[in-house]
C-alpha positions as CSV (number, residue, x, y, z in Angstrom):
1,M,-40.6,1.6,23.3
2,I,-38.1,3.3,21.0
3,E,-39.5,6.7,19.9
4,S,-36.5,8.8,19.2
5,L,-35.2,9.1,15.7
6,N,-31.8,9.8,17.2
7,S,-31.7,6.3,18.9
8,P,-28.5,4.3,18.2
9,H,-30.8,1.5,17.0
10,V,-32.0,3.7,14.2
11,A,-28.4,4.7,13.4
12,R,-27.4,1.0,13.3
13,V,-30.2,0.0,10.8
14,K,-29.5,3.1,8.6
15,A,-25.8,2.2,8.5
16,L,-26.7,-1.3,7.2
17,I,-29.0,-0.1,4.5
18,G,-27.4,3.2,3.6
19,S,-25.1,4.2,0.7
20,K,-22.2,2.5,2.4
21,G,-24.3,-0.4,3.4
22,T,-22.2,-3.1,1.7
23,R,-19.1,-2.2,3.7
24,E,-21.1,-1.9,6.9
25,R,-22.8,-5.3,6.3
26,R,-19.4,-7.0,5.6
27,A,-17.8,-5.5,8.7
28,A,-20.7,-6.4,11.0
29,G,-21.6,-9.7,9.3
30,E,-25.3,-8.6,9.4
31,F,-28.0,-7.4,7.0
32,V,-31.6,-6.1,7.3
33,A,-34.7,-8.0,6.3
34,E,-38.2,-6.5,6.4
35,G,-41.7,-7.9,6.4
36,M,-43.7,-10.9,7.5
37,Q,-42.5,-13.2,4.7
38,C,-38.8,-12.9,5.5
39,F,-39.6,-13.3,9.2
40,R,-41.6,-16.5,8.7
41,E,-38.8,-18.0,6.6
42,A,-36.1,-16.9,9.1
43,I,-37.8,-18.7,12.0
44,A,-38.8,-21.8,9.9
45,T,-35.3,-22.7,8.8
46,N,-32.3,-24.1,10.7
47,N,-29.8,-23.4,7.9
48,G,-30.4,-19.9,6.7
49,P,-29.6,-16.5,8.1
50,R,-30.6,-16.2,11.8
51,I,-32.4,-13.2,13.3
52,S,-30.2,-11.4,15.8
53,T,-32.5,-8.4,16.6
54,L,-36.1,-7.8,15.8
55,Y,-37.9,-4.4,15.7
56,L,-41.7,-4.3,15.9
57,T,-44.5,-1.8,15.9
58,A,-47.3,-2.4,18.4
59,A,-49.6,-3.7,15.6
60,S,-47.0,-6.1,14.2
61,R,-46.2,-7.5,17.7
62,V,-49.8,-8.5,18.0
63,K,-49.7,-10.4,14.7
64,L,-46.4,-12.2,15.5
65,D,-47.6,-13.2,19.0
66,E,-50.1,-15.3,17.1
67,V,-47.5,-17.2,15.1
68,T,-44.4,-17.6,17.3
69,D,-42.9,-17.2,20.8
70,L,-41.2,-13.9,20.6
71,S,-39.6,-14.4,24.0
72,L,-37.0,-16.5,22.2
73,L,-35.8,-13.5,20.2
74,Q,-34.2,-10.2,21.1
75,T,-37.0,-7.8,20.3
76,Y,-37.5,-4.0,20.6
77,D,-40.8,-2.1,20.3
78,V,-40.6,1.0,18.1
79,S,-43.0,3.7,17.2
80,E,-44.5,3.9,13.7
81,E,-42.4,7.0,13.0
82,V,-39.2,5.2,14.0
83,M,-40.1,2.2,11.8
84,R,-40.6,4.5,8.8
85,A,-37.2,6.0,9.5
86,M,-35.6,2.5,9.6
87,S,-37.4,1.1,6.5
88,E,-36.5,1.4,2.9
89,T,-40.1,0.6,1.8
90,I,-42.8,3.2,1.3
91,T,-45.3,1.4,3.4
92,P,-43.4,-0.6,6.1
93,Q,-45.1,-3.8,7.5
94,G,-43.9,-2.9,11.0
95,I,-41.5,-5.9,11.1
96,L,-37.7,-5.3,10.6
97,A,-35.0,-7.8,11.5
98,I,-31.3,-7.6,11.7
99,C,-30.0,-11.0,10.6
100,A,-26.5,-12.7,10.7
101,M,-24.9,-13.6,7.4
102,P,-24.1,-17.3,7.1
103,K,-20.4,-18.0,6.9
104,T,-19.6,-19.6,3.6
105,S,-16.4,-20.2,1.5
106,L,-15.4,-22.1,-1.6
107,E,-14.2,-25.0,0.6
108,T,-17.7,-25.7,1.9
109,I,-19.2,-26.3,-1.6
110,S,-19.6,-30.0,-1.7
111,L,-20.2,-32.2,-4.7
112,N,-22.0,-35.6,-5.0
113,G,-22.3,-36.2,-8.8
114,S,-25.7,-34.6,-9.2
115,R,-25.4,-31.1,-7.8
116,T,-26.4,-28.0,-9.8
117,F,-25.1,-24.5,-9.2
118,I,-25.8,-21.0,-10.6
119,Y,-22.9,-18.6,-11.1
120,L,-23.6,-14.9,-11.6
121,S,-20.7,-13.0,-13.2
122,E,-20.7,-9.3,-12.5
123,I,-24.5,-9.1,-12.2
124,Q,-25.5,-5.5,-11.3
125,D,-29.3,-5.3,-11.0
126,P,-30.6,-6.2,-7.5
127,G,-34.0,-7.2,-8.9
128,N,-32.4,-9.7,-11.4
129,A,-30.2,-11.1,-8.7
130,G,-33.0,-11.6,-6.2
131,T,-35.4,-13.1,-8.8
132,I,-32.7,-15.5,-10.0
133,L,-32.1,-16.7,-6.5
134,R,-35.8,-17.1,-6.0
135,S,-36.0,-19.2,-9.2
136,A,-32.9,-21.2,-8.1
137,D,-34.8,-22.1,-4.9
138,A,-38.0,-23.0,-6.9
139,F,-36.2,-25.3,-9.3
140,G,-34.0,-27.0,-6.7
141,M,-30.6,-25.6,-7.5
142,D,-28.0,-26.3,-4.8
143,A,-26.4,-22.8,-4.5
144,V,-26.0,-19.4,-6.1
145,I,-22.4,-18.2,-6.5
146,T,-21.5,-14.7,-7.4
147,S,-18.3,-13.2,-8.8
148,P,-16.3,-10.3,-7.4
149,G,-18.0,-7.1,-8.7
150,S,-21.5,-8.5,-8.5
151,V,-24.4,-6.9,-6.6
152,D,-24.4,-7.4,-2.9
153,M,-26.8,-10.4,-2.3
154,Y,-27.6,-9.0,1.1
155,S,-28.6,-5.5,0.0
156,P,-32.2,-4.6,0.9
157,K,-33.4,-4.7,-2.7
158,V,-32.0,-8.1,-3.3
159,V,-33.3,-9.5,0.0
160,R,-36.8,-8.2,-0.9
161,S,-36.6,-9.6,-4.4
162,T,-35.9,-13.1,-3.1
163,A,-39.3,-13.2,-1.4
164,G,-37.9,-15.3,1.4
165,S,-35.8,-17.7,-0.8
166,L,-32.6,-16.3,0.7
167,W,-33.4,-18.6,3.7
168,H,-33.6,-21.7,1.6
169,I,-30.6,-21.8,-0.7
170,P,-26.9,-21.1,0.1
171,V,-25.2,-18.1,-1.3
172,F,-21.5,-17.9,-2.0
173,E,-20.2,-14.4,-2.8
174,S,-17.1,-13.0,-4.5
175,I,-15.7,-16.2,-5.9
176,E,-13.7,-16.0,-9.1
177,L,-15.0,-18.3,-11.8
178,Q,-11.5,-19.5,-12.6
179,E,-10.9,-20.4,-8.9
180,L,-14.3,-22.2,-8.7
181,L,-13.6,-24.3,-11.8
182,A,-10.0,-25.0,-10.8
183,N,-11.0,-26.4,-7.4
184,K,-14.3,-28.1,-8.3
185,P,-14.7,-30.6,-11.1
186,L,-17.9,-29.1,-12.5
187,H,-19.4,-29.4,-16.0
188,A,-19.7,-25.7,-16.8
189,F,-21.8,-24.0,-19.5
190,T,-22.8,-20.5,-20.4
191,L,-25.9,-18.9,-22.0
192,G,-25.5,-16.8,-25.1
193,A,-27.3,-15.7,-28.3
194,G,-24.5,-17.4,-30.3
195,G,-24.6,-20.6,-28.3
196,T,-23.5,-23.7,-30.2
197,R,-26.4,-25.9,-29.0
198,K,-30.1,-25.3,-28.3
199,L,-31.1,-25.6,-24.6
200,S,-33.7,-28.2,-25.5
201,E,-30.9,-30.4,-26.9
202,F,-28.6,-29.9,-23.9
203,T,-28.1,-32.7,-21.5
204,I,-25.6,-33.1,-18.7
205,T,-24.4,-35.7,-16.2
206,G,-22.5,-35.1,-13.0
207,D,-22.2,-31.8,-11.0
208,C,-22.7,-28.7,-13.1
209,V,-22.7,-24.9,-13.0
210,A,-24.7,-22.6,-15.3
211,I,-22.9,-19.3,-15.8
212,F,-24.7,-16.1,-16.5
213,G,-23.0,-12.8,-17.4
214,N,-23.5,-9.1,-16.9
215,E,-26.9,-7.7,-18.1
216,A,-25.3,-5.4,-20.6
217,R,-21.8,-6.8,-21.4
218,G,-22.4,-10.5,-21.0
219,L,-19.4,-12.6,-19.9
220,T,-15.8,-11.6,-19.9
221,T,-13.8,-12.4,-23.0
222,D,-11.1,-14.0,-20.8
223,K,-9.4,-16.8,-22.9
224,S,-9.7,-19.2,-20.0
225,L,-13.5,-19.3,-20.6
226,T,-13.3,-20.0,-24.4
227,S,-13.5,-23.7,-23.8
228,I,-16.8,-23.6,-21.9
229,E,-19.8,-24.6,-24.0
230,S,-22.3,-22.0,-24.8
231,I,-26.1,-22.8,-25.0
232,Q,-28.8,-20.7,-26.6
233,I,-32.5,-20.3,-26.0
234,P,-34.3,-20.3,-29.4
235,M,-36.7,-17.4,-29.7
236,P,-39.1,-17.8,-32.6
237,G,-41.0,-14.6,-31.6
238,S,-40.1,-11.0,-32.4
239,A,-38.4,-10.0,-29.1
240,E,-34.7,-9.2,-29.5
241,S,-33.7,-10.7,-26.2
242,L,-34.9,-11.9,-22.8
243,N,-34.4,-10.2,-19.5
244,L,-31.6,-12.0,-17.6
245,S,-33.7,-13.3,-14.8
246,A,-36.3,-14.7,-17.3
247,A,-33.6,-16.4,-19.3
248,A,-31.9,-17.8,-16.2
249,S,-35.3,-19.2,-15.0
250,I,-35.8,-21.0,-18.3
251,V,-32.4,-22.6,-18.0
252,M,-33.0,-23.6,-14.4
253,Y,-36.4,-25.2,-15.4
254,H,-34.6,-27.2,-18.0
255,L,-31.9,-28.3,-15.6
256,S,-34.5,-29.3,-13.0
257,N,-36.4,-31.4,-15.6
258,M,-33.1,-33.2,-16.5
259,R,-32.4,-34.0,-12.9
260,T,-35.9,-35.3,-12.1
261,S,-36.9,-37.1,-15.3
C-alpha cells in the first residue's frame, strides 16, 4: 500500500499531468487516464493505448476484481489521500492508469477509397478536441489528425472528454496539413461561414479529410489552402455561430450518412 505523498509513484503521475506534462508525456511515451470508463475501454481493445501501470484504492480494487483479472496488470494499491494527490478530478473514482501512447506516423495512414479523416488545425480547447474525437468515433471516422500547435490529445482534460473513445480511433499528432495532402491523395474540404456550398448539397467519393480550424481564428490564410473547397452549415435560427465541436459533429454525421446510404 502506497501511503506517502512523497512516493516516487506520486511524483511520476504528477509529472505526467503537471504544467510541463506535454513534454513529460512525449519523453516517456505515456499518459494518465482516470476512471472506470477509460479502464474498461483500455482492457477491451487490442489496438488502443495499453495500460502499463494501474493505481487502485481498496474500494476500487474490489470493483475491478469483479470485471477482470488484475493479476495480468502491474497494479499498486494506494491510500485515498494518495489517489487524491495523483488525480486531477475533484472526486477521484479510485482508478488511475498510466498508459503507453500508440506509435503513429504519417506513413501508417492507409487509404482504401472510402476512408474519412478529421484534421484539427491549431485547435486549443481540450474539451472541443475530446468531444470531436468522441464524435469521430461515434460516426465511424477512420482517424483524427492534428496539426503542430494543437492541444495535446493525451492531456488529462482531452482524455476525459473523449469518454473512452481514445481507445477506439487512431490519433495522429503534429502533422502539417500541406505534408498530409502532399503525401496522401485525399479529397479535402473545410468548414466556414462563407462556404461555397451547403453541407446538405455536399457529396464526396474516395478518401477524404474534413479540416477544422482554430476556435477563434479559423484556418490559416496560407495560399496553398485557397484551392480547398469550403462548405457551410446553414443556420436559419438567430445564433451567430456554432461551437466548434457541435459544428464538427454535424459535418461528421453528414459524412457518415454519405458513406452508409
